[in-house]
N, C-alpha and C positions, 0 to 999 in steps of 0.2 A: 636407553638400555642398549647393551651390546647386541650385535646380531646373533640370531640363532644359527646353529651349525648342524647340518645333516650330512653325515658320512654314509654313503651307500656302497657296500661292497658285494660282489658276487664271487662265487667259488668256481674257478676253472674256466673263465671266459677268456678266449683269445683276444689279443689286441686288434686283430683285423676284422672282428665281427661287428662292425658298425656300418650301416648304410651310408652315413655321412662321410666315411673315409673311403668310399668307393667299392664296398663289398657288392658283388653282383647279384646276390640272392637275399641276404638277410634283411628282415624288416625290423627296424628299431626306431619308430617315429618319435617317441618321447626322448630317448637319448640323443637322437639327431637334433632335436630342438634345443637340448641343453648345449650341444656343440655349436649350434647356430648363434645362440645368444651368449655363450661363454667362450672358454678357451679349451682347446683340445691339444694334448701333448702326444705327439706322434712317435716319440722315442722313449716310451715309458717301459720300464722293466722291473721284474722282481729278481733280486740277487740270488735268492734261494727258492727255486720253483716247486715248493710243496707247502702244505697248509700251515704246519706249526711254525717253521722259521719265518715264513712270509708274514704271518700275523704278529710275530715278535717285532718285526721291523715296523709294521703299522702302529702297534701299541706303544713302542718305546722311542721311535725315531732314530734308533741305533742301526749301524751296519752290522752284518752278521758276525764279524770278529768281536764286536763289543757286546752284543746281546747274547752271543755264545752258541747260537743254534745254527750249525753249518750243515745239518742233515735232518732227517726226519726221525724223531724219537719222542715217544709219548711218555707220560708219567714222570716228567722232570718239572720240578717246582717252578712256578712263575712268581718271582719275588723281586721285581724291579722297583727301584727307588722312585722313578718318575714314569708315569704312563699318561697317555693322551687324556683318558677319562679323569684321572686324578688331578691333572693340571686344570682341566675345565671345572671340576668340582671345587677346587680350592679358589678359583676365580669367581665363584658364586653362581655357576651354571647348575641347572638340574640335568643330571646325566642319566642316560638309559641306553642299554644295548638290547636289541631284539634279534635273535637268530644265532648264528654261529660265532663262537668264541674260540674253541679248540685250545683251551688252556688246562693247567693242572694245579690244584684240584679242579675238577670239572666245574664246580660252582664258585670258583675264585672270581670275585668281583672286579679285580684289576683296576680299582679306582672308581668304578661306576656306582651310582647310588642303587641301581637295580639292574638285573639281567633277566630277561625272559628268553629261555635258552632252547635252542635246537641245533645241535652240532652235526646232525645227520647220523650215519651209522658209525659208531665208535667201537672199533674192534676190542680194545682193552676193557671197555665197559660191558660189552656184550658177553665176554668170556667169563662166566660166573665161576669158573675154576681158578681164575687168577685174580679176582677182585673181591673186595669186601662188599657187603650189602649196600653201604653208603655210596659206593661207586657204580652200582648197577644202573644201566641206562634208563630203565623205566622209573628209577628213583630220582634220577637227575634231570631228565628231559621234560621240559614244559610242553612241548608240542605233542609228544606221545600221549601224555595224560589228557590234554585237550582233545586230541583225536579220538581217544577212547570215550570221552564224555559225549562227543558229538556224533560219532559213527557207531558206537557200540563197544562193549567190553570185548577185549581180545583183538581188536584192530591193531595193525602194525604197519609201518611204512614199507616193510619188505614183503607184504602179502602178495604183491604182484609177481614175485618170483625172480626179480632182477637182482643181480649183485650190485653192491654199492660202488664197485669199481669196474663195472661192465661197460667198457667204452665201445663195444661192438654189438651190443644187444639192446634193442629198444622195443617199447610197447607203450600204448596210451596209459595214462593215469587211470586207476581202477575204481576210484570213488568220485563223488561230486567235486567239481573244480574248486569250490569254496573250501574244501578240505585239504587241498594241496599245500605242501609246506611253503611254497612261494606266496600263495594268497594269505596263509597264516601269518607270515612275517609282516605283511602290510597291514593286516587286520590288527595285529598287536601294536604296530607302530602308530596307527591311527588312534588306538585306545590310549596310548601314551599322550598324544596331543590333547585328548579329552581330560585326562586326569593329572596332567603336569601342574607344577606350581606356576601360576600365571604371573607372579611377581618377579620371576627369574627368567633369564634367557635359557634356552635348552641346548644341550649337545645330545643328539640322537644318532646312534649307529644302527642302521638297518642292514643286517648282514645275512644275505641270502645263501642257502646251501647249494642251490642250482646255479648254473647248468652242470655242476658236478654230477656224475652218475649217481644213482640209476637214471637212465635216459627215459623218463616217464612223463612227457608233457601231456596236458589235457588234449583230447582228441581234436578239438577245434583248432589248436595251434599246429598240431601235426598235419592237419589237412591243408594248411597254408603252403606246405612244401611238397605235397603229394604230386608226383609227376613232373616236378621241375627238373631242369638240367642243373645239377649241382657241380660245383668246381671240382676239377680233377686234382688229386693230391700231388704236390711236387715230389719228385723222386730224384735226389741228388746223385751225382756221379760217385759218391763215396758210400752210399747206403747198401744194405744187403740186397743181393740180387736173387736169392732163392730162400726157401724156408724148409730146409731138410727136416727139421724137428717138428714141423707143422704147428708152430706156435700160434699161427693165425686161427687155429681151431679153438684156442682157449678164449672164452668170452671175456676174461680179464687180462688179455694179452698186453704186453708192453711193446712187442715188436712181432712182425710176422706178416704174411700175405693173407689178407682177409677176403672171404667171398665178396664179390662186388655188390651183390644185392644187399648183403648185410652191412657193408660199409656205407652204402647210399642211405639205407634206412637209419643207421646210427647218426649219420651226419644230418639228415633231415630232423631227427628228434633233438639233436644238439641245438640246431638253429631254432627249433620250435620252443625249446626251453628258454632260450634267450629272448625270443619275442614275447613269450608269456611273462617273463620278468619285466620286460619293457612296458607291457600293458599294465602290470601291477604298479610299476613306478609312476605311470600316469595317474593311477588311482591315488597313490600317496601324494603326488603333487596337487591333485584336486583337493585332497583333505587339508593340505597346507593353506589353500585358498579359503576353504570353508571355516577354518579356525582362525583366519585373519593373520596368518604369519608368513604367507608365501613371499611377500615383498621384503621381508626382513630375515630371510633364511638363506645362508650361503650353503651351497651343495658341492660336494666332491664325490665323484663316482669312479670306482676302479675295481680291479679283481686281484685276488692274491696270486694267481698264476694262470696260465692258459692250459690248453689240451692239444696235443699234437694231432689227434683225430686222423691218423693215417699218413700224415706228412712223412715222407722218407720211410714209409712202412713202420712208423713208430706210433705209439698210443700213450695216453695219459700224460703225466708231467715229469718233473724232476730234471729232465735233460735241458741243455742250454739253447736249444734251437728256438727260432722265433715263435712258433706255435705254442711253445711251452713257457718261455721266459718273457715274452712281450705281453703287455697288458693294456687295456683301455685306461685312460686317465683324463677326466673332464672336470674342470673347475667352473662353476657358474655362480655369479653374484648379482642377484636382482636388486641388492641394496645400492649398488653403484659406488660404494666406498672404496673398493679395491681398484677401480679404474681399469678393469679388464677391457681389452679390445674385442668386441663381439665377433665371433667367428674366427678368432686367431688360431692358427696352427703353429705350435711351438715345437721346434725340432731338437732343442737341447735335450740331452739324455737325463731323464729323471728316474727316481726309484721309490719304492714304497716307504723308505726311511724319510722321504720328503713330506709325507702326509701330515705327520704330527706338527712339524714346524710351520707348514703352510696354514693349517687350520688355527693354530694358536696365534700366528701372525694376523690372520684374517679377523680374529676376535679381539686383537689388541692385548694378548696375554704374553707375558715373558716366556721365552723359550729356554728350558733348562740346559745347563752346560753339558749334560750327559748326551744330548741329541747330536747325532752326526749328520743328519740330513739338513736341508735348507729349504726355506720358503720358495715356492715356485712362482709366487705372485709377481715379483718384478719381471719375470720372463714373459708374462702375458699382458702387461699393462700397455695402455696406449699413451701417446705423448700428451702432455698437459696442454699443448697448443701446437699449431703448425709452426710457430716461430721457435719453439723449444722442442726439437725432436728428442725422443726417448733414447738414452744411451743404453746400449746392451750391457746388462750386468755381468760381472765376473761369474763364471760358472765352472763346474768340474769338467775336466777333459774326458773322463770316461768313468764307468762303474766297474767294480770287481764283483763277480758272482761266483758261486760254487755250490756243490752239493755232494756230500758223501753218499755213494751209491754203489758199494762193493767194487767190482771190476770196472764199472762205468763212472767211478768218482772223477770229478773234473773241477777245473777252475775256468772261468771265462772273463774276458774283458770286452767292453764295447763302448763306442762313443755314439752309437746309433747309425753310423755310416760304415764302420767296419767291425768285425767281430773276430776275436782270437779265442780258441778253445784249446786247453791242454788237459788230456786225460792222465791223471796222476799215477795210475797203476800200470799203464802201458807206455806212456810217453808220447802217444799219438797226438799230433797237432792238427788243428784245422784253422783256416783263415778264410773269411768270407767278405766280399765287397758288397755290403748291403745296399748301397746306392744303385749299383748296376745289376745286382743279383739278390733282390730282397727275399727270394725263396730259398736261398742257400743251396743252389743247385751245383755250384762249382767250388770245390775245395782248392783254394790257391796254394795251400801248404803242400799239395802234391806236386807243385812245380817250384821246388826250392831255388833253382837257379834264377828264375825270372823274378821271384818275389822274396829273395833272400834278405834284402835290406829291410823291407816292410815287416817280414816275419820276425826278424831279430829285434826290431824296435818294440813290437808288442811283447815278445818274450822277455825282454829286459824290464818292461813295466811289471810283468807278473812276478819276475824274480824279486823286484823291489817290494811288491805287495806282500809277498810270502816270506820275506827274509827272517822275520822274528816269530813265525808261527811255530807252535809247540810240536806239530806233526813232523817238522823237519823237511818240508817240501822244497826249501831253498836255503842255500848257505850264503846268499848275498851275491853270488857270482854265477850260479847256475841253478837250474831246476833239477831236483833229485827224484827219480822215478821209483815207485814202489813203496813209499812211506805209508804206513797204515793210516787210513782216514778215520776220523771221528765224527759222530753225529753231533756231539756237544763238546765244547772246549772246557778245559779244566776249571776255569774260574766260575762256570755255571754250575757244575756238579760237585765241586769240592765243599 
């Protein structure tokens, strides 16, 4: 029988929040062990750092130009010919998603045999003045109805008073830990192991909503970080130096100077949510053992995007900086069939579009021609013998990322060693040497004489990437400032 496949994703986890990669505070023992026995990709990015477009890349294996979602826009139909779940199902796998999908319509299966859904707080579903009864959140969401059954009628995930995008406000989870959405996702995943078809291999996507806000870890996990000296946020030479509008007072701020005690508490809660997820992943791994499938289940762990958490006085996601755009990416194969080198750190730049081809390749399933990504397995393999060293596979030179974001709309390119950013509405350029300056403290584009050649080479690459785009960002010889950005390209919404 083909191997089982377990895809674990979290929402809004930074790429640097793994103890195995040297984080000075975070506790992630189960993820660290997956790194130790598998391969960790240290230059993994999301091309479009927000939930909807990032998940389109995961589900289709396409880049953003082809899946059509280049910004954040809800209520746009998901109608792709090939999806990761659909390909597994056609190959004879029993497929299941538990947790966050963030697709439209909300109950769209996207190729899965079944979805047990919790998308978190969905604004368009919550606004009953804009939606039909079939779209209302309490009609669509499986976790909410489960919570009300377990904790009592009238219970809601927002009863603790936190906003779903409150990156600077934190408090402990207000109910029993077993009722937390993180525990629920694992409880439902384990239930799938119980009732799956044992004659088929399975593809299970366990999709956590946390550590996305609200920052509401159970008290025991918040206590782990109480009183610790937490990392200071990097403040680049290019960032805002003051906050005249006092945006830092907004609990859902995207930028601003936040009271230090509040920042520290928020950061502690963010780390606590990650450790809580890690503990529950340990619970899920133990269930794989108990159901006799641990040694035949390939695991891939990643996030849809990160969270700036105060870096450069910025919060939440969407922007192209490392805290937002860089994600964890771990591939683990206890079957041994992929010949991964245990503990290998892969520096090649990979992206969420690579998940679908990686997992299909791992299961021996043909990769559809619509897929733009590539399997990362060859990057992480060990040599077949000492006499036959493994040749480095051909790989992409860089990735192109972007996000429509009003005046902050941008495009970025990175090879994991350098990063170029162009803000399309203002023409502002940034260039960072990530090898020498991984925290993006120094904008080399501010010194055009010294770095003119390097800046021009990256700019030429972006001109090439954008030359046929419908927004008119490039005419093939130059970048054109001020063209109106779109959240979705024409072929998606036509």
